[in-house]
C-alpha positions in Angstrom: 68.6 89.1 85.7 67.9 92.1 83.6 64.5 92.4 85.2 65.9 93.6 88.3 66.3 96.7 86.8 62.7 97.6 86.5 62.5 98.0 90.4 59.9 101.0 90.8 61.0 101.6 94.3 64.7 102.2 95.6 65.7 100.1 98.0 68.0 101.1 101.1 71.2 98.9 101.6 69.9 95.9 103.8 73.0 95.2 106.1 75.1 98.2 107.0 78.1 96.0 108.1 77.8 92.7 105.5 79.4 89.4 107.2 82.0 87.4 105.5 79.4 84.7 105.1 76.5 87.1 103.9 79.2 88.1 100.9 79.7 84.2 100.5 76.0 83.5 100.0 75.4 86.2 97.8 78.5 84.8 95.8 77.1 81.4 95.4 73.4 82.7 94.5 74.9 84.8 91.6 77.4 81.4 90.6 74.1 78.9 91.2 71.9 80.6 88.6 74.5 80.2 86.2 75.2 76.8 87.6 71.8 75.4 87.0 70.9 76.7 83.5 74.5 74.9 82.7 73.0 71.5 84.3 69.8 71.6 82.3 72.5 71.8 79.5 74.2 68.8 80.2 71.3 66.8 81.3 69.7 67.4 77.6 73.4 66.2 76.3 73.0 63.4 78.8 69.7 62.2 77.4 70.1 62.7 73.7 67.8 65.6 73.8 70.6 68.0 72.4 73.3 66.2 70.1 77.0 67.5 69.1 74.8 68.6 65.7 72.1 70.3 67.5 74.4 71.8 69.6 76.2 73.7 66.7 73.2 74.3 65.0 72.2 76.4 68.0 75.4 77.9 68.6 75.2 79.6 64.6 71.6 80.6 65.7 73.0 82.3 68.7 75.6 83.9 66.8 73.7 85.1 63.6 70.4 86.2 65.5 70.1 86.0 69.1 73.3 87.6 70.0 73.2 90.4 67.7 69.7 91.3 69.1 70.9 91.3 72.7 73.7 93.7 71.9 71.5 96.0 70.1 68.7 96.1 73.0 71.3 96.2 75.7 74.1 99.1 73.9 71.7 101.2 72.1 69.5 102.5 74.8 72.0 103.1 77.2 74.8 105.1 75.5 74.7 108.9 74.3 76.9 111.5 73.1 77.5 112.8 76.7 77.9 109.1 78.3 80.6 108.6 75.9 82.5 110.8 77.0 81.8 110.7 80.7 82.9 106.6 80.3 86.3 107.1 78.2 87.5 105.4 81.5 86.2 102.3 80.3 88.2 101.6 77.3 91.8 102.4 78.7 90.7 100.0 81.6 89.9 97.5 79.2 93.2 98.0 77.1 95.3 98.1 80.4 93.3 94.6 81.6 93.8 93.5 77.9 97.3 94.1 77.8 97.8 92.7 81.5 96.0 89.3 80.3 97.8 88.9 77.2 101.4 89.4 78.8 100.2 86.8 81.5 99.1 84.4 79.0 102.2 84.3 77.0 104.2 84.1 79.9 102.7 81.0 81.5 102.4 79.8 77.2 106.3 80.0 77.2 106.6 78.3 80.9 104.3 75.0 79.7 106.0 74.9 76.6 103.3 75.1 74.3 102.9 75.8 70.3 101.7 78.6 68.7 97.7 77.2 68.2 98.0 76.0 72.3 99.5 79.7 72.8 96.6 81.7 70.8 94.1 79.1 73.2 95.5 80.2 76.2 95.6 84.3 75.1 92.0 83.9 74.3 91.0 82.2 77.7 93.2 85.2 79.4 92.0 88.3 77.5 87.9 87.5 77.3 86.9 87.1 80.9 83.2 86.8 81.7 81.4 90.3 81.6 77.9 89.6 81.2 76.2 86.3 83.4 78.3 86.3 86.5 79.1 89.7 86.6 75.7 91.1 85.9 74.1 88.9 88.6 77.1 89.8 91.4 76.5 93.5 90.5 72.9 93.5 90.9 73.0 91.3 94.2 75.7 93.5 95.8 74.4 97.3 94.7 71.3 96.3 96.7 73.2 95.3 99.6 76.4 96.4 100.0 76.6 99.5 102.3 78.6 102.9 101.1 78.3 102.3 97.4 76.5 105.8 96.9 78.1 108.1 94.7 78.4 112.1 96.2 78.0 113.5 92.5 74.9 111.9 91.9 71.9 113.9 93.0 69.7 111.7 95.0 71.9 108.5 94.7 69.8 105.3 95.6 70.4 101.5 95.1 68.5 101.4 91.9 70.8 104.3 90.1 73.8 102.4 91.6 72.5 99.0 90.2 71.8 100.9 86.5 75.9 102.6 86.8 76.8 99.2 87.8 75.0 97.6 84.5 76.2 100.5 82.3 79.5 100.0 82.9 79.5 96.4 82.6 77.7 96.7 79.3 80.5 99.2 77.9 82.9 96.8 79.2 80.7 93.9 77.4 80.7 95.4 74.0 84.4 96.3 74.1 84.7 92.9 75.1 82.7 91.6 72.2 84.2 93.9 69.3 87.6 92.0 70.3 86.2 88.4 70.7 84.3 88.0 67.3 87.2 90.0 65.5 90.7 89.2 66.8 89.7 85.9 68.7 87.1 84.1 66.0 89.1 85.5 63.0 92.7 84.8 64.7 93.1 83.2 68.3 90.7 80.6 67.7 90.2 80.3 64.4 89.7 77.1 62.4 93.0 75.2 62.2 94.5 72.1 60.5 95.3 69.0 62.3 99.2 70.2 61.6 98.6 73.3 63.0 96.8 71.8 66.1 99.3 69.1 66.9 102.2 72.2 66.2 104.3 70.7 63.1 103.9 71.0 59.3 104.4 67.7 57.6 104.5 67.2 53.5 101.6 64.6 53.4 100.4 62.3 50.6 97.4 64.5 50.3 99.6 67.4 49.3 101.9 65.5 46.7 98.3 64.4 45.2 96.8 68.1 45.1 100.2 68.4 43.1 99.6 65.8 40.6 95.9 66.6 40.3 97.1 70.1 39.7 99.5 69.3 36.8 96.7 66.8 35.8 93.9 69.8 35.1 96.1 71.9 33.7 96.5 69.5 30.8 93.0 69.0 30.8 92.3 72.9 30.8 94.7 73.3 28.0 93.0 70.7 25.8 89.6 72.3 26.5 90.9 75.8 25.7 92.2 74.5 22.4 88.6 72.5 21.6 86.6 75.6 22.6 89.1 78.0 20.3 86.8 78.1 17.4 83.3 78.6 19.3 85.2 81.8 20.7 86.2 83.0 17.4 82.5 82.7 16.4 80.8 84.0 19.7 83.4 86.9 19.3 81.2 88.4 16.3 78.2 88.5 18.0 79.8 90.1 20.9 81.5 92.9 19.0 77.9 93.7 17.4 76.1 93.9 20.9 79.5 95.7 22.5 78.2 99.4 22.2 74.8 98.9 23.9 76.5 97.5 27.2 79.3 99.2 27.3 78.0 101.9 29.7 76.6 99.7 32.1 79.8 96.9 31.4 82.0 100.2 32.7 79.8 101.1 35.8 79.8 97.3 37.0 83.2 97.0 36.6 84.4 100.2 38.8 81.2 98.8 41.4 83.2 95.5 41.1 86.7 96.9 41.6 85.7 98.7 44.6 83.5 95.7 45.8 86.5 93.3 45.7 89.1 96.0 46.4 91.2 94.7 49.3 90.0 97.1 52.0 86.6 96.3 51.4 87.0 92.7 51.4 89.0 92.6 54.5 86.1 94.8 56.4 83.9 92.1 55.5 85.6 89.4 56.2 86.6 91.2 59.4 82.8 92.0 60.3 80.0 89.3 61.7 76.7 89.7 62.8 77.7 90.9 66.4 80.2 93.4 65.4 77.1 94.7 62.9 75.1 94.7 65.6 77.2 96.9 67.6 77.9 99.7 65.1 74.1 99.8 64.2 73.8 100.1 68.1 76.7 103.3 68.3 74.9 104.9 65.2 71.3 104.7 66.8 72.8 105.8 70.1 74.6 108.9 68.6 71.0 110.1 66.8 68.9 111.3 69.5 65.9 111.3 67.2 66.7 107.6 66.5 67.4 107.0 69.5 64.0 108.2 71.1 61.8 106.5 68.3 63.3 103.0 68.9 63.1 103.0 72.8 61.4 105.9 74.7 58.5 108.1 72.6 56.1 104.8 72.7 56.0 104.8 69.1 55.0 102.4 66.6 58.7 101.1 66.0 59.3 100.8 69.8 56.0 98.8 70.4 56.5 96.4 67.2 60.1 96.4 66.1 61.8 97.1 69.4 60.1 94.9 71.4 60.6 91.9 69.0 64.3 92.6 69.0 64.5 92.2 72.8 62.5 89.3 72.7 64.8 87.3 70.4 67.8 89.0 72.7 66.6 87.5 75.9 67.1 83.9 74.4 70.7 84.6 74.0 72.1 83.9 77.6 70.3 80.9 78.3 70.9 79.5 75.1 74.5 80.0 75.9 74.5 78.3 78.8 72.5 75.6 78.0 75.2 74.9 75.3 77.8 75.1 77.5 76.5 72.3 80.0 76.0 70.3 77.1 79.8 70.7 76.1 80.5 69.7 79.5 78.9 66.0 78.8 81.5 63.9 77.5 80.0 63.0 73.8 81.8 60.6 71.1 81.0 63.2 68.5 83.7 65.9 70.2 87.5 65.4 68.8 89.8 63.4 71.9 91.5 66.5 74.0 95.6 67.4 73.1 98.5 65.7 74.4 98.8 68.9 76.2 95.2 69.2 77.6 95.9 69.5 81.2 98.6 72.1 80.2 96.4 74.1 78.2 93.5 74.3 81.0 95.8 75.4 83.8 97.9 78.0 81.8 94.3 79.3 80.9 93.0 79.5 84.4 96.0 80.6 86.3 96.7 83.4 83.3 92.7 84.5 83.4 91.9 84.5 87.3 95.1 85.1 88.8 98.3 86.5 87.6 96.6 89.5 86.1 95.5 90.4 89.6 98.7 90.6 91.3 99.1 93.6 88.8 95.7 94.9 87.8 94.2 95.0 91.3 96.9 97.3 93.7 96.8 99.7 90.1 92.7 100.0 90.0 93.2 100.7 94.2 95.3 103.5 93.7 93.9 105.3 90.6 90.7 104.7 93.0 92.6 106.7 95.8 94.8 109.5 94.3 92.9 109.8 90.4 89.5 111.6 90.5 88.4 111.8 87.7 85.6 110.5 85.5 83.9 107.5 86.8 87.2 106.4 89.0 85.7 107.2 92.0 82.0 106.1 91.9 82.0 103.0 94.6 80.5 100.5 92.3 82.7 100.9 89.4 85.5 99.7 91.8 83.3 96.6 92.6 82.5 96.2 88.7 86.2 96.5 87.8 87.6 94.0 90.8 85.2 91.6 89.9 85.8 91.7 85.9 89.5 91.4 87.1 89.1 87.7 88.2 86.2 86.5 86.7 86.5 83.4 84.3 86.6 83.0 80.9 83.6 84.2 78.7 81.2 81.6 78.4 80.6 83.0 74.6 84.3 81.1 73.8 82.8 77.9 74.1 80.3 79.1 70.8 83.7 79.9 68.8 85.5 77.0 69.6 82.7 75.0 68.7 82.0 76.6 65.6 85.6 76.4 64.4 85.9 72.7 65.9 89.1 73.4 67.9 90.2 72.6 70.9 86.4 71.8 72.5 87.6 69.3 75.2 90.0 71.9 76.5 86.7 74.4 76.6 85.0 71.9 78.8 87.8 71.3 81.2 88.2 75.5 81.6 85.1 76.1 82.1 84.2 73.3 84.5 87.3 74.6 87.1 86.6 78.1 86.1 82.9 78.3 86.9 82.3 74.8 89.2 85.6 75.2 91.4 87.6 78.5 91.2 85.0 81.2 90.7 83.1 80.9 94.3 86.6 81.3 96.0 88.3 83.8 93.9 85.0 86.0 93.9 84.4 86.2 97.8 87.8 87.2 97.9 87.7 89.9 95.2 84.2 91.4 96.7 85.8 91.4 100.7 89.0 93.2 99.0 87.2 96.0 97.2 85.0 96.3 100.1 88.7 97.2 102.2 90.0 99.2 99.1 86.7 101.1 99.0 86.9 102.1 102.9 90.7 102.9 102.2 90.1 104.8 99.0 87.1 107.3 100.9 
């Protein structure tokens, strides 16, 4: 899909009056791109080529290696200090859409009487929409097909530039989503939970009681061992005192460094970070220093021809692997824990909170802003298309990685992705593209 960016000649819109059937066909093509790769993963699981253990290994490898490479190669060359100022509206738009989805998810969770863990899962499904595979494919197709997407503020604007701007907007939205997904989503909403948390109640089990008795026994054993070692410690202290002046300075330095390293702010930051977030941080640093950015991406340098190309090759593996694992998750496996008792409620609440309810708030708001607020990129036609598509996009595919790594709600994840991508995506996307074209006519 990214190869479309490398077209050498600008292509004018193919159909000045795009029919409803043509829009439907374009949407179908974009959806089928995802479905076909997922089907390959489904068949790999069905034929026992890819086991549940293998899926977890692939997911972990993707999170720790391939996804960070993808983030770096897509974000670092696309940003600059000037562009960061121009696209300030995107973080604001992301915050508004996230807040709307969060409120919708909490309303649906309360309506469905879900417990805290289930409510957090529904919230994750609602706030983390797909801004990668499906929206990218659809945006690329529409940029070269729909009429009236040229921006009058860009000199000699053409379909290639329209597509590049659409991809840039999506990239920024993706990275904002990645930051929140791998921090708040990974560490809070979809974190590992005990069976008691998942079922919604806490019980004092025999295991907890036995832990208490074990603590008593261990304390007795430790006190007796301390008495036995007292004499040895007295002898060792004589030798230690002789060496103390020699190592006193080193010990003091190590103590200071140790205090800094184990301080709450540092440990909190380290626990918050993960490989994709480190990649985003490095990308922002490279993008903020023009000399670094040119050396990595534009000067045909040794670094670009070796390190950058290697990272790019690794990053290109990420999305196909995500889709393969997604497809394999759709195959019923005995290794995956059974669904929760509120399976249907969770799936229904997730889809409504993600793909339906937020649109009633966000679509009119976006249309009004595009019509009356002429700042930043709001009057760029492709931004309207991207904003509308993102509003009703299904849950992010990468959420299947997180649920698999943390071992929670894997059956529910498969249900959400099946209904979201196979059933709902086609009609909702057709509706949203047609609506965006009508709003574009009204706004201009």
